MARKE-684432 format. One record per residue (C-alpha): x negated, y, z negated; residue in one letter. Coordinates in nm, 2 decimals. Last residue first. Example, Ala and Ser with C-alpha at 12.3 -4.5 7.8 and 13.67 -1.06 7.14 Angstrom:
% residues 2
+--------+--------+--------+--------+
|   east |  north |     up | residu |
+--------+--------+--------+--------+
|  -1.37 |  -0.11 |  -0.71 |      s |
|  -1.23 |  -0.45 |  -0.78 |      a |
+--------+--------+--------+--------+
END
This chain:
% residues 286
+--------+--------+--------+--------+
|   east |  north |     up | residu |
+--------+--------+--------+--------+
|  -0.41 |   0.35 |  -1.50 |      r |
|  -0.33 |   0.66 |  -1.69 |      s |
|  -0.18 |   0.85 |  -1.40 |      g |
|  -0.33 |   0.96 |  -1.07 |      a |
|  -0.25 |   1.32 |  -1.13 |      h |
|  -0.60 |   1.44 |  -1.21 |      g |
|  -0.64 |   1.68 |  -0.91 |      t |
|  -0.90 |   1.47 |  -0.73 |      d |
|  -0.71 |   1.15 |  -0.79 |      h |
|  -0.37 |   1.29 |  -0.68 |      r |
|  -0.52 |   1.43 |  -0.36 |      a |
|  -0.72 |   1.12 |  -0.28 |      s |
|  -0.42 |   0.90 |  -0.35 |      e |
|  -0.19 |   1.10 |  -0.13 |      y |
|  -0.45 |   1.12 |   0.15 |      a |
|  -0.49 |   0.74 |   0.14 |      l |
|  -0.12 |   0.68 |   0.13 |      i |
|  -0.04 |   0.92 |   0.42 |      a |
|  -0.32 |   0.78 |   0.63 |      r |
|  -0.20 |   0.43 |   0.58 |      k |
|   0.16 |   0.53 |   0.66 |      v |
|   0.05 |   0.70 |   0.98 |      p |
|  -0.15 |   0.39 |   1.06 |      l |
|   0.15 |   0.16 |   1.08 |      g |
|   0.29 |  -0.11 |   0.87 |      w |
|   0.02 |  -0.37 |   0.93 |      h |
|  -0.26 |  -0.12 |   0.90 |      y |
|  -0.55 |  -0.10 |   1.14 |      g |
|  -0.90 |   0.05 |   1.11 |      g |
|  -0.93 |   0.37 |   0.93 |      l |
|  -1.26 |   0.48 |   1.08 |      a |
|  -1.54 |   0.53 |   0.82 |      g |
|  -1.80 |   0.37 |   1.04 |      s |
|  -1.80 |   0.05 |   0.82 |      k |
|  -1.43 |   0.01 |   0.89 |      r |
|  -1.19 |   0.09 |   0.61 |      l |
|  -1.02 |  -0.10 |   0.33 |      v |
|  -0.82 |   0.12 |   0.08 |      r |
|  -0.49 |   0.05 |   0.27 |      h |
|  -0.51 |  -0.31 |   0.16 |      c |
|  -0.42 |  -0.20 |  -0.18 |      p |
|  -0.22 |  -0.49 |  -0.33 |      i |
|   0.04 |  -0.27 |  -0.50 |      l |
|   0.05 |  -0.04 |  -0.19 |      l |
|   0.19 |  -0.30 |   0.05 |      g |
|   0.27 |  -0.65 |  -0.07 |      i |
|   0.25 |  -0.91 |   0.21 |      p |
|  -0.12 |  -0.88 |   0.30 |      n |
|  -0.14 |  -1.03 |   0.65 |      r |
|  -0.36 |  -0.74 |   0.78 |      g |
|  -0.61 |  -0.80 |   0.50 |      v |
|  -0.62 |  -1.17 |   0.60 |      a |
|  -0.70 |  -1.08 |   0.96 |      t |
|  -0.97 |  -0.83 |   0.85 |      g |
|  -1.12 |  -1.09 |   0.63 |      v |
|  -1.13 |  -1.34 |   0.92 |      a |
|  -1.32 |  -1.08 |   1.12 |      r |
|  -1.56 |  -1.01 |   0.84 |      v |
|  -1.63 |  -1.38 |   0.78 |      a |
|  -2.01 |  -1.37 |   0.78 |      g |
|  -2.04 |  -1.23 |   0.43 |      p |
|  -1.82 |  -1.52 |   0.29 |      s |
|  -1.88 |  -1.51 |  -0.09 |      g |
|  -1.56 |  -1.33 |  -0.18 |      i |
|  -1.74 |  -1.01 |  -0.25 |      a |
|  -1.94 |  -1.03 |   0.07 |      a |
|  -1.63 |  -1.05 |   0.29 |      a |
|  -1.47 |  -0.76 |   0.09 |      v |
|  -1.79 |  -0.56 |   0.15 |      d |
|  -1.78 |  -0.63 |   0.52 |      g |
|  -1.42 |  -0.52 |   0.54 |      y |
|  -1.52 |  -0.19 |   0.39 |      t |
|  -1.44 |  -0.01 |   0.06 |      t |
|  -1.23 |   0.28 |  -0.06 |      v |
|  -1.19 |   0.48 |  -0.38 |      t |
|  -0.91 |   0.67 |  -0.55 |      g |
|  -0.78 |   0.37 |  -0.74 |      d |
|  -1.05 |   0.11 |  -0.79 |      p |
|  -1.07 |  -0.18 |  -0.54 |      i |
|  -1.05 |  -0.50 |  -0.75 |      s |
|  -0.69 |  -0.58 |  -0.64 |      l |
|  -0.83 |  -0.61 |  -0.29 |      l |
|  -1.05 |  -0.90 |  -0.40 |      a |
|  -0.73 |  -1.09 |  -0.50 |      e |
|  -0.59 |  -1.03 |  -0.16 |      w |
|  -0.90 |  -1.17 |   0.00 |      v |
|  -0.90 |  -1.49 |  -0.21 |      k |
|  -0.53 |  -1.54 |  -0.15 |      i |
|  -0.59 |  -1.51 |   0.22 |      q |
|  -0.86 |  -1.78 |   0.20 |      f |
|  -0.63 |  -2.01 |   0.00 |      p |
|  -0.33 |  -1.97 |   0.25 |      a |
|  -0.05 |  -1.74 |   0.14 |      g |
|   0.24 |  -1.68 |  -0.09 |      i |
|   0.20 |  -1.41 |  -0.35 |      v |
|   0.41 |  -1.38 |  -0.67 |      h |
|   0.36 |  -1.04 |  -0.83 |      l |
|   0.48 |  -0.96 |  -1.18 |      p |
|   0.54 |  -0.60 |  -1.27 |      t |
|   0.43 |  -0.43 |  -1.59 |      r |
|   0.56 |  -0.07 |  -1.56 |      g |
|   0.37 |   0.22 |  -1.41 |      g |
|   0.65 |   0.40 |  -1.23 |      g |
|   0.56 |   0.25 |  -0.89 |      l |
|   0.57 |  -0.10 |  -1.03 |      a |
|   0.89 |  -0.05 |  -1.23 |      s |
|   1.06 |   0.11 |  -0.94 |      e |
|   0.96 |  -0.18 |  -0.72 |      v |
|   1.09 |  -0.44 |  -0.96 |      l |
|   1.41 |  -0.26 |  -1.02 |      a |
|   1.48 |  -0.20 |  -0.65 |      r |
|   1.43 |  -0.57 |  -0.59 |      c |
|   1.68 |  -0.67 |  -0.86 |      r |
|   1.94 |  -0.42 |  -0.74 |      v |
|   1.89 |  -0.50 |  -0.37 |      a |
|   1.98 |  -0.86 |  -0.41 |      d |
|   2.04 |  -1.01 |  -0.07 |      e |
|   1.98 |  -1.39 |  -0.06 |      v |
|   1.71 |  -1.57 |   0.13 |      f |
|   1.66 |  -1.95 |   0.11 |      q |
|   1.31 |  -2.06 |   0.19 |      a |
|   1.21 |  -2.31 |   0.46 |      q |
|   1.09 |  -2.05 |   0.71 |      p |
|   0.86 |  -1.87 |   0.46 |      w |
|   0.64 |  -1.64 |   0.67 |      r |
|   0.92 |  -1.60 |   0.92 |      d |
|   1.12 |  -1.42 |   0.66 |      t |
|   0.87 |  -1.14 |   0.65 |      l |
|   0.85 |  -1.09 |   1.03 |      e |
|   1.22 |  -1.10 |   1.08 |      a |
|   1.29 |  -0.86 |   0.80 |      y |
|   1.04 |  -0.61 |   0.93 |      t |
|   1.17 |  -0.63 |   1.28 |      a |
|   1.53 |  -0.58 |   1.16 |      d |
|   1.44 |  -0.29 |   0.94 |      r |
|   1.26 |  -0.12 |   1.22 |      t |
|   0.89 |  -0.03 |   1.29 |      t |
|   0.70 |   0.28 |   1.19 |      e |
|   0.93 |   0.37 |   0.89 |      s |
|   0.97 |   0.01 |   0.78 |      t |
|   0.73 |  -0.02 |   0.49 |      f |
|   0.68 |  -0.38 |   0.36 |      a |
|   0.68 |  -0.49 |   0.00 |      l |
|   0.67 |  -0.87 |  -0.05 |      a |
|   0.64 |  -1.13 |  -0.32 |      c |
|   0.77 |  -0.94 |  -0.63 |      l |
|   0.82 |  -1.18 |  -0.92 |      g |
|   0.85 |  -1.53 |  -1.06 |      v |
|   1.21 |  -1.60 |  -0.95 |      q |
|   1.10 |  -1.50 |  -0.60 |      t |
|   1.11 |  -1.14 |  -0.48 |      a |
|   1.14 |  -0.94 |  -0.16 |      m |
|   1.12 |  -0.57 |  -0.09 |      a |
|   1.19 |  -0.40 |   0.24 |      l |
|   1.07 |  -0.04 |   0.25 |      a |
|   1.21 |   0.30 |   0.35 |      d |
|   0.96 |   0.59 |   0.32 |      g |
|   0.62 |   0.64 |   0.16 |      f |
|   0.74 |   0.77 |  -0.18 |      p |
|   0.96 |   0.46 |  -0.19 |      t |
|   1.33 |   0.40 |  -0.11 |      d |
|   1.44 |   0.04 |  -0.13 |      v |
|   1.58 |  -0.22 |   0.10 |      y |
|   1.67 |  -0.55 |  -0.06 |      g |
|   1.56 |  -0.91 |  -0.07 |      y |
|   1.59 |  -1.21 |  -0.30 |      a |
|   1.39 |  -1.52 |  -0.23 |      i |
|   1.50 |  -1.87 |  -0.33 |      t |
|   1.23 |  -2.13 |  -0.31 |      v |
|   1.31 |  -2.50 |  -0.26 |      g |
|   1.11 |  -2.51 |   0.07 |      a |
|   0.89 |  -2.19 |   0.09 |      g |
|   0.66 |  -2.31 |   0.36 |      r |
|   0.60 |  -2.66 |   0.20 |      r |
|   0.23 |  -2.61 |   0.26 |      a |
|   0.23 |  -2.30 |   0.04 |      f |
|   0.38 |  -2.49 |  -0.25 |      e |
|   0.11 |  -2.76 |  -0.21 |      g |
|  -0.16 |  -2.50 |  -0.19 |      p |
|  -0.03 |  -2.35 |  -0.52 |      t |
|   0.16 |  -2.03 |  -0.51 |      m |
|  -0.03 |  -1.73 |  -0.64 |      a |
|   0.03 |  -1.54 |  -0.96 |      e |
|  -0.07 |  -1.18 |  -1.05 |      w |
|   0.06 |  -0.98 |  -1.34 |      r |
|   0.06 |  -0.61 |  -1.28 |      v |
|   0.03 |  -0.35 |  -1.56 |      f |
|  -0.23 |  -0.55 |  -1.74 |      l |
|  -0.51 |  -0.32 |  -1.62 |      d |
|  -0.41 |  -0.37 |  -1.26 |      h |
|  -0.54 |  -0.72 |  -1.31 |      l |
|  -0.60 |  -0.89 |  -1.64 |      r |
|  -0.52 |  -1.23 |  -1.53 |      g |
|  -0.27 |  -1.50 |  -1.42 |      t |
|  -0.37 |  -1.83 |  -1.26 |      g |
|  -0.30 |  -2.00 |  -0.93 |      s |
|  -0.61 |  -1.89 |  -0.73 |      l |
|  -0.84 |  -1.87 |  -1.03 |      g |
|  -0.89 |  -1.54 |  -1.22 |      t |
|  -1.12 |  -1.26 |  -1.13 |      a |
|  -1.42 |  -1.19 |  -1.36 |      g |
|  -1.68 |  -1.23 |  -1.09 |      a |
|  -1.48 |  -1.00 |  -0.86 |      v |
|  -1.72 |  -0.72 |  -0.83 |      d |
|  -1.67 |  -0.53 |  -0.51 |      l |
|  -1.98 |  -0.37 |  -0.36 |      m |
|  -1.94 |   0.01 |  -0.37 |      t |
|  -1.75 |   0.27 |  -0.18 |      h |
|  -1.72 |   0.61 |  -0.34 |      s |
|  -1.93 |   0.87 |  -0.18 |      q |
|  -2.00 |   0.75 |   0.17 |      a |
|  -1.65 |   0.60 |   0.21 |      l |
|  -1.48 |   0.92 |   0.09 |      l |
|  -1.69 |   1.13 |   0.32 |      t |
|  -1.60 |   0.91 |   0.62 |      k |
|  -1.23 |   0.93 |   0.53 |      a |
|  -1.26 |   1.30 |   0.49 |      h |
|  -1.42 |   1.34 |   0.83 |      g |
|  -1.13 |   1.14 |   0.98 |      l |
|  -0.90 |   1.42 |   0.86 |      t |
|  -0.59 |   1.37 |   0.64 |      l |
|  -0.74 |   1.48 |   0.31 |      y |
|  -0.81 |   1.83 |   0.43 |      q |
|  -0.45 |   1.87 |   0.55 |      q |
|  -0.35 |   1.81 |   0.18 |      y |
|  -0.52 |   2.13 |   0.08 |      r |
|  -0.31 |   2.35 |   0.31 |      k |
|   0.01 |   2.16 |   0.24 |      p |
|  -0.04 |   2.24 |  -0.13 |      s |
|  -0.13 |   1.96 |  -0.38 |      v |
|   0.06 |   1.71 |  -0.59 |      g |
|   0.17 |   1.53 |  -0.28 |      a |
|   0.54 |   1.49 |  -0.33 |      w |
|   0.61 |   1.79 |  -0.56 |      q |
|   0.37 |   2.00 |  -0.35 |      s |
|   0.55 |   1.91 |  -0.03 |      f |
|   0.90 |   1.99 |  -0.16 |      t |
|   0.79 |   2.31 |  -0.32 |      k |
|   0.59 |   2.43 |  -0.02 |      q |
|   0.88 |   2.35 |   0.21 |      f |
|   1.14 |   2.52 |   0.00 |      h |
|   0.93 |   2.84 |  -0.04 |      y |
|   0.82 |   2.85 |   0.32 |      p |
|   1.19 |   2.83 |   0.43 |      s |
|   1.27 |   2.52 |   0.62 |      m |
|   1.33 |   2.45 |   0.99 |      g |
|   1.05 |   2.20 |   1.02 |      l |
|   0.85 |   2.41 |   1.27 |      a |
|   0.91 |   2.72 |   1.06 |      s |
|   0.78 |   2.55 |   0.75 |      s |
|   0.47 |   2.43 |   0.92 |      l |
|   0.39 |   2.77 |   1.08 |      e |
|   0.46 |   2.97 |   0.77 |      d |
|   0.25 |   2.74 |   0.55 |      l |
|  -0.04 |   2.78 |   0.80 |      s |
|  -0.15 |   2.51 |   1.03 |      l |
|  -0.51 |   2.38 |   1.05 |      p |
|  -0.65 |   2.39 |   1.41 |      a |
|  -0.59 |   2.19 |   1.73 |      e |
|  -0.24 |   2.09 |   1.61 |      a |
|  -0.10 |   1.75 |   1.70 |      d |
|  -0.21 |   1.58 |   1.38 |      d |
|  -0.08 |   1.86 |   1.16 |      i |
|   0.26 |   1.84 |   1.34 |      l |
|   0.28 |   1.46 |   1.29 |      d |
|   0.18 |   1.50 |   0.92 |      i |
|   0.46 |   1.76 |   0.88 |      a |
|   0.71 |   1.51 |   1.02 |      r |
|   0.59 |   1.24 |   0.78 |      r |
|   0.60 |   1.49 |   0.49 |      i |
|   0.96 |   1.58 |   0.56 |      v |
|   1.05 |   1.22 |   0.61 |      n |
|   0.88 |   1.14 |   0.28 |      y |
|   1.11 |   1.39 |   0.10 |      h |
|   1.42 |   1.26 |   0.26 |      y |
|   1.35 |   0.91 |   0.15 |      r |
|   1.43 |   1.03 |  -0.21 |      d |
|   1.13 |   1.00 |  -0.43 |      e |
|   1.03 |   0.70 |  -0.64 |      v |
|   0.79 |   0.84 |  -0.90 |      s |
|   0.43 |   0.73 |  -0.85 |      l |
|   0.16 |   0.61 |  -1.08 |      a |
|  -0.09 |   0.51 |  -0.82 |      p |
|  -0.15 |   0.13 |  -0.78 |      a |
|  -0.42 |   0.00 |  -1.00 |      s |
|  -0.79 |  -0.07 |  -0.96 |      m |
+--------+--------+--------+--------+
END
């Protein structure tokens, strides 16, 4: 149930992958290595090397993971009812992410104060899925949002609006260290700020195993609210910590991807990446 063990690549690599994904999406049939590399203005060797270093598989094989049919197959093969019986209380810490990530939620009183008295550091960091805005309280990482499908300004405005009474200070060094630790497999504290129902949903997301997916209905059932599928979807969309709290692993019952707060292209890239790494044994020890 952990985040994938990733190395933080230069933003250039993800931009290459993102452009390749656009080309793959627009094509009526699978594209060859020569076709993709030529369209991107790269030699076949350089493109293959860059792509394979990022994804762990060849461009040809990666295309298989991007299809809607693969999402449906993944759902049929791997989704199970979530088991959160051993999850910790709303404001506790626990053995989540196999002890690599420590989870702590703000108390209802702290949430009601909308961040008053809290200092939040922020900084932009490179991730394997593009530019991201990271934020952290004194406790730990409280936000990780991808900016490639929006803008830095829009992402910053949306995140700061969640805690209007907090004080924000730029500290890219600290934020980068927390993100790199998390992506590299280190023990990283998370400090989430949300309403009790949202916290419950986000806690359930942490129980979705790496390389698998589940549905909004299963998440609703797992938290004891089977009739609250729509509310669960809203809470999933409000998840403030991308990738580490894996909201990208939740699909519609039909196998359709559903939405993603930071853009469906990012969600598809993450799911395909995780599937490729999982199937080829590169998902890491977690």
